[in-house]
MIDOSE-1310 file (N, C-alpha, C; in nm, 2 decimals, decimal comma, always signed):
residues 151
mlpn	+2,39/-2,04/+2,50/+2,44/-1,99/+2,62/+2,46/-1,84/+2,60; +2,40/-1,76/+2,70/+2,40/-1,62/+2,69/+2,53/-1,56/+2,76; +2,59/-1,46/+2,70/+2,71/-1,40/+2,76/+2,66/-1,31/+2,88; +2,76/-1,28/+2,97/+2,73/-1,20/+3,08/+2,72/-1,05/+3,05
kpyf	+2,77/-1,01/+2,93/+2,77/-0,87/+2,89/+2,64/-0,83/+2,84; +2,61/-0,70/+2,85/+2,47/-0,66/+2,80/+2,47/-0,67/+2,65; +2,35/-0,68/+2,60/+2,32/-0,69/+2,46/+2,31/-0,55/+2,40; +2,35/-0,55/+2,27/+2,33/-0,42/+2,19/+2,22/-0,44/+2,09
fisp	+2,12/-0,36/+2,09/+2,01/-0,37/+2,00/+2,04/-0,30/+1,87; +2,03/-0,38/+1,76/+2,06/-0,32/+1,63/+1,93/-0,30/+1,56; +1,84/-0,39/+1,57/+1,72/-0,39/+1,49/+1,61/-0,44/+1,57; +1,48/-0,40/+1,55/+1,37/-0,46/+1,62/+1,35/-0,60/+1,59
lqpf	+1,41/-0,65/+1,48/+1,40/-0,79/+1,44/+1,49/-0,88/+1,52; +1,59/-0,82/+1,58/+1,69/-0,89/+1,65/+1,71/-0,85/+1,79; +1,61/-0,85/+1,88/+1,63/-0,79/+2,01/+1,72/-0,88/+2,10; +1,74/-1,00/+2,06/+1,82/-1,09/+2,15/+1,96/-1,12/+2,10
lcnk	+2,00/-1,07/+1,99/+2,13/-1,10/+1,94/+2,24/-0,99/+1,98; +2,36/-1,04/+2,01/+2,47/-0,95/+2,03/+2,54/-0,92/+1,90; +2,57/-0,79/+1,88/+2,63/-0,75/+1,75/+2,78/-0,77/+1,75; +2,83/-0,83/+1,85/+2,98/-0,85/+1,85/+3,02/-0,98/+1,79
cpan	+2,92/-1,07/+1,78/+2,95/-1,21/+1,73/+2,94/-1,20/+1,57; +3,05/-1,25/+1,50/+3,05/-1,25/+1,36/+2,93/-1,32/+1,29; +2,89/-1,43/+1,35/+2,77/-1,50/+1,29/+2,65/-1,42/+1,30; +2,63/-1,34/+1,41/+2,51/-1,26/+1,42/+2,52/-1,14/+1,33
kwyl	+2,64/-1,08/+1,31/+2,66/-0,98/+1,21/+2,62/-1,02/+1,07; +2,66/-1,14/+1,03/+2,63/-1,20/+0,90/+2,47/-1,22/+0,89; +2,41/-1,26/+1,00/+2,27/-1,28/+1,00/+2,20/-1,15/+0,98; +2,24/-1,04/+1,05/+2,19/-0,91/+1,04/+2,20/-0,85/+0,90
fqit	+2,32/-0,88/+0,84/+2,35/-0,84/+0,70/+2,25/-0,90/+0,61; +2,22/-1,03/+0,63/+2,13/-1,10/+0,54/+1,99/-1,05/+0,55; +1,95/-1,02/+0,68/+1,81/-0,96/+0,70/+1,80/-0,83/+0,64; +1,91/-0,74/+0,65/+1,91/-0,61/+0,58/+1,89/-0,62/+0,43
ilim	+1,96/-0,71/+0,37/+1,95/-0,73/+0,23/+1,81/-0,78/+0,19; +1,76/-0,87/+0,27/+1,62/-0,92/+0,24/+1,52/-0,81/+0,25; +1,53/-0,73/+0,35/+1,44/-0,61/+0,36/+1,45/-0,52/+0,24; +1,57/-0,49/+0,20/+1,59/-0,41/+0,08/+1,53/-0,47/-0,04
llqn	+1,55/-0,60/-0,06/+1,49/-0,66/-0,18/+1,34/-0,66/-0,17; +1,28/-0,68/-0,06/+1,13/-0,68/-0,05/+1,08/-0,54/-0,08; +1,14/-0,44/-0,02/+1,10/-0,30/-0,05/+1,11/-0,27/-0,20; +1,22/-0,31/-0,26/+1,24/-0,29/-0,40/+1,14/-0,37/-0,49
sict	+1,10/-0,49/-0,45/+1,01/-0,57/-0,53/+0,87/-0,51/-0,52; +0,83/-0,45/-0,40/+0,70/-0,39/-0,39/+0,69/-0,26/-0,48; +0,80/-0,19/-0,49/+0,80/-0,07/-0,58/+0,80/-0,10/-0,73; +0,86/-0,21/-0,77/+0,88/-0,24/-0,91/+0,78/-0,36/-0,95
stir	+0,70/-0,41/-0,87/+0,62/-0,52/-0,90/+0,50/-0,48/-0,99; +0,44/-0,57/-1,06/+0,33/-0,55/-1,14/+0,22/-0,64/-1,10; +0,09/-0,60/-1,13/-0,02/-0,68/-1,10/-0,09/-0,71/-1,23; -0,11/-0,84/-1,25/-0,18/-0,89/-1,37/-0,33/-0,86/-1,35
lagn	-0,39/-0,79/-1,45/-0,53/-0,75/-1,45/-0,62/-0,85/-1,52; -0,60/-0,86/-1,65/-0,68/-0,96/-1,73/-0,60/-0,98/-1,86; -0,60/-1,11/-1,90/-0,53/-1,14/-2,02/-0,38/-1,11/-2,00; -0,33/-1,03/-2,09/-0,18/-0,99/-2,07/-0,17/-0,85/-2,03
kkvn	-0,27/-0,79/-1,97/-0,27/-0,65/-1,92/-0,20/-0,66/-1,78; -0,10/-0,58/-1,76/-0,03/-0,57/-1,63/-0,02/-0,42/-1,60; -0,01/-0,39/-1,47/+0,00/-0,25/-1,43/+0,09/-0,25/-1,30; +0,16/-0,14/-1,29/+0,24/-0,12/-1,17/+0,15/-0,04/-1,07
panv	+0,13/-0,10/-0,95/+0,03/-0,04/-0,86/+0,07/+0,10/-0,81; +0,20/+0,13/-0,82/+0,25/+0,26/-0,78/+0,20/+0,37/-0,87; +0,16/+0,33/-0,99/+0,11/+0,43/-1,09/-0,04/+0,45/-1,09; -0,11/+0,37/-1,01/-0,26/+0,38/-1,01/-0,30/+0,47/-0,90
lflk	-0,38/+0,57/-0,94/-0,44/+0,67/-0,84/-0,55/+0,61/-0,76; -0,65/+0,55/-0,84/-0,77/+0,49/-0,78/-0,84/+0,40/-0,88; -0,93/+0,31/-0,82/-1,00/+0,22/-0,91/-1,15/+0,25/-0,88; -1,23/+0,25/-0,99/-1,37/+0,28/-0,98/-1,45/+0,16/-1,04
advn	-1,55/+0,11/-0,97/-1,63/-0,01/-1,01/-1,74/+0,04/-1,10; -1,77/-0,04/-1,20/-1,88/-0,02/-1,29/-1,94/-0,16/-1,33; -2,03/-0,21/-1,25/-2,09/-0,34/-1,26/-1,98/-0,45/-1,26; -1,96/-0,51/-1,37/-1,86/-0,62/-1,38/-1,73/-0,57/-1,44
ytel	-1,71/-0,44/-1,45/-1,59/-0,38/-1,50/-1,53/-0,29/-1,40; -1,40/-0,27/-1,41/-1,34/-0,17/-1,32/-1,25/-0,08/-1,40; -1,26/+0,05/-1,37/-1,18/+0,15/-1,44/-1,07/+0,19/-1,35; -0,94/+0,18/-1,40/-0,82/+0,22/-1,33/-0,78/+0,36/-1,38
fmqg	-0,77/+0,45/-1,29/-0,72/+0,59/-1,32/-0,57/+0,59/-1,28; -0,49/+0,62/-1,39/-0,34/+0,62/-1,37/-0,29/+0,76/-1,36; -0,16/+0,77/-1,33/-0,09/+0,90/-1,33/-0,08/+0,94/-1,48; -0,09/+1,07/-1,50/-0,08/+1,12/-1,63/-0,22/+1,13/-1,70
gktl	-0,33/+1,09/-1,63/-0,46/+1,10/-1,69/-0,50/+0,97/-1,77; -0,42/+0,87/-1,78/-0,45/+0,75/-1,86/-0,55/+0,67/-1,78; -0,64/+0,60/-1,84/-0,74/+0,51/-1,78/-0,73/+0,38/-1,85; -0,76/+0,27/-1,77/-0,77/+0,14/-1,82/-0,91/+0,08/-1,77
ivpk	-0,97/+0,01/-1,86/-1,10/-0,06/-1,82/-1,07/-0,21/-1,83; -1,10/-0,28/-1,71/-1,07/-0,42/-1,70/-1,19/-0,50/-1,67; -1,21/-0,61/-1,74/-1,33/-0,69/-1,72/-1,33/-0,78/-1,59; -1,30/-0,71/-1,48/-1,30/-0,78/-1,35/-1,37/-0,69/-1,25
tlke	-1,44/-0,75/-1,15/-1,50/-0,67/-1,05/-1,40/-0,61/-0,95; -1,44/-0,50/-0,89/-1,35/-0,44/-0,79/-1,32/-0,53/-0,68; -1,41/-0,62/-0,64/-1,39/-0,72/-0,53/-1,27/-0,81/-0,57; -1,27/-0,85/-0,70/-1,16/-0,94/-0,74/-1,03/-0,87/-0,74
lekr	-1,02/-0,74/-0,78/-0,90/-0,67/-0,79/-0,86/-0,62/-0,65; -0,95/-0,60/-0,56/-0,92/-0,56/-0,42/-0,81/-0,65/-0,36; -0,83/-0,78/-0,38/-0,74/-0,87/-0,32/-0,59/-0,85/-0,37; -0,58/-0,81/-0,49/-0,45/-0,79/-0,55/-0,38/-0,66/-0,51
fipf	-0,47/-0,56/-0,49/-0,42/-0,42/-0,47/-0,40/-0,39/-0,32; -0,47/-0,45/-0,23/-0,46/-0,42/-0,08/-0,31/-0,42/-0,03; -0,23/-0,52/-0,07/-0,09/-0,52/-0,02/-0,01/-0,40/-0,06; -0,06/-0,32/-0,16/+0,02/-0,21/-0,21/-0,04/-0,07/-0,16
nffr	-0,08/-0,07/-0,04/-0,13/+0,06/+0,02/-0,26/+0,11/-0,04; -0,35/+0,03/-0,08/-0,48/+0,07/-0,13/-0,58/+0,05/-0,03; -0,68/+0,13/-0,03/-0,79/+0,13/+0,07/-0,92/+0,14/+0,00; -1,02/+0,05/+0,04/-1,15/+0,05/-0,02/-1,23/+0,15/+0,06
thks	-1,26/+0,27/-0,01/-1,33/+0,38/+0,06/-1,48/+0,37/+0,04; -1,53/+0,29/-0,05/-1,67/+0,29/-0,09/-1,69/+0,16/-0,17; -1,82/+0,12/-0,19/-1,84/+0,00/-0,26/-1,80/+0,01/-0,41; -1,78/+0,14/-0,45/-1,75/+0,16/-0,59/-1,60/+0,21/-0,61
fmvn	-1,53/+0,24/-0,50/-1,40/+0,30/-0,51/-1,30/+0,24/-0,42; -1,17/+0,24/-0,47/-1,05/+0,20/-0,40/-0,94/+0,30/-0,43; -0,88/+0,35/-0,33/-0,78/+0,46/-0,35/-0,64/+0,41/-0,31; -0,54/+0,47/-0,38/-0,40/+0,45/-0,34/-0,36/+0,55/-0,24
lnyv	-0,33/+0,51/-0,12/-0,30/+0,60/-0,01/-0,18/+0,69/-0,03; -0,10/+0,66/-0,13/+0,02/+0,74/-0,16/-0,03/+0,87/-0,23; -0,15/+0,87/-0,29/-0,19/+0,99/-0,36/-0,30/+1,06/-0,29; -0,34/+1,02/-0,17/-0,44/+1,10/-0,10/-0,38/+1,22/-0,04
igyq	-0,45/+1,34/-0,07/-0,39/+1,46/-0,02/-0,48/+1,52/+0,09; -0,60/+1,47/+0,11/-0,69/+1,52/+0,21/-0,83/+1,45/+0,20; -0,92/+1,50/+0,28/-1,05/+1,44/+0,29/-1,15/+1,55/+0,33; -1,28/+1,52/+0,31/-1,39/+1,61/+0,35/-1,49/+1,53/+0,42
iheg	-1,52/+1,57/+0,55/-1,62/+1,49/+0,63/-1,74/+1,57/+0,66; -1,75/+1,70/+0,62/-1,86/+1,78/+0,63/-1,92/+1,81/+0,49; -2,05/+1,81/+0,48/-2,12/+1,83/+0,35/-2,08/+1,73/+0,25; -2,09/+1,60/+0,30/-2,06/+1,49/+0,21/-1,92/+1,43/+0,24
llvk	-1,91/+1,30/+0,23/-1,78/+1,24/+0,26/-1,70/+1,22/+0,14; -1,59/+1,28/+0,13/-1,50/+1,27/+0,01/-1,36/+1,25/+0,04; -1,29/+1,18/-0,04/-1,14/+1,17/-0,03/-1,08/+1,24/-0,15; -0,99/+1,33/-0,12/-0,93/+1,41/-0,23/-0,79/+1,35/-0,27
ldge	-0,78/+1,34/-0,40/-0,65/+1,28/-0,45/-0,58/+1,38/-0,54; -0,45/+1,35/-0,57/-0,38/+1,43/-0,66/-0,45/+1,43/-0,79; -0,43/+1,54/-0,87/-0,50/+1,56/-1,00/-0,64/+1,60/-0,99; -0,68/+1,66/-0,88/-0,82/+1,72/-0,87/-0,93/+1,61/-0,87
fnvn	-0,90/+1,49/-0,83/-1,00/+1,38/-0,82/-1,06/+1,38/-0,68; -1,19/+1,36/-0,67/-1,26/+1,34/-0,55/-1,33/+1,21/-0,56; -1,32/+1,13/-0,45/-1,37/+0,99/-0,45/-1,47/+0,98/-0,33; -1,58/+0,91/-0,34/-1,67/+0,90/-0,23/-1,61/+0,81/-0,12
lsrr	-1,65/+0,85/+0,01/-1,62/+0,77/+0,12/-1,74/+0,73/+0,20; -1,76/+0,61/+0,22/-1,88/+0,56/+0,29/-1,88/+0,59/+0,44; -2,00/+0,60/+0,50/-2,00/+0,63/+0,64/-1,94/+0,52/+0,72; -1,97/+0,39/+0,68/-1,92/+0,28/+0,75/-1,77/+0,26/+0,75
rked	-1,70/+0,31/+0,64/-1,56/+0,30/+0,63/-1,48/+0,42/+0,67; -1,56/+0,53/+0,72/-1,49/+0,65/+0,75/-1,39/+0,64/+0,86; -1,42/+0,57/+0,97/-1,33/+0,56/+1,08/-1,21/+0,48/+1,05; -1,22/+0,37/+0,97/-1,11/+0,30/+0,93/-1,02/+0,38/+0,83
flks	-1,08/+0,45/+0,75/-1,00/+0,53/+0,65/-0,92/+0,64/+0,73; -0,99/+0,71/+0,82/-0,92/+0,81/+0,90/-0,80/+0,75/+0,98; -0,81/+0,63/+1,03/-0,70/+0,57/+1,10/-0,59/+0,54/+1,00; -0,63/+0,48/+0,89/-0,53/+0,44/+0,79/-0,46/+0,57/+0,73
fhnf	-0,53/+0,67/+0,71/-0,48/+0,79/+0,65/-0,38/+0,86/+0,75; -0,42/+0,87/+0,87/-0,33/+0,94/+0,97/-0,21/+0,85/+1,01; -0,22/+0,72/+1,00/-0,11/+0,63/+1,04/-0,02/+0,60/+0,92; -0,06/+0,65/+0,80/+0,02/+0,62/+0,68/+0,14/+0,71/+0,67
pkn	+0,26/+0,66/+0,65/+0,38/+0,75/+0,64/+0,38/+0,83/+0,51; +0,39/+0,96/+0,52/+0,39/+1,05/+0,41/+0,54/+1,07/+0,37; +0,56/+1,08/+0,24/+0,70/+1,11/+0,20/+0,74/+1,26/+0,22
């Protein structure tokens, strides 16, 4: 049963709930806690690579394919070589703001500082790294880059 009073919108998740009702306030509180936990788990989660190798995706600048191996370039100049194809790792890294720029590269959008679309397609990353960008993925990359929230 809906009250005759107008509704107060608190969150886009709850467009139909009145914030005056104690049950609805408790529900909103639970949703807020859930969102905070999900955001925290994404920042602190690790991805299992191979064997007992694990990596925090927030520390990975980009991935580079080399036949059946993938090289991970980390913050601080450290690199890891994993006996997995980039296609296998792509499924694990996509939820963490990674974008496949080329058949041989995948970048972390958090570290992209710019791009070059004239005289060769390149994506510029922190630490003076340049990564190839394929013509077919250029438009999708530009949309993702411009819609990605920067800190």
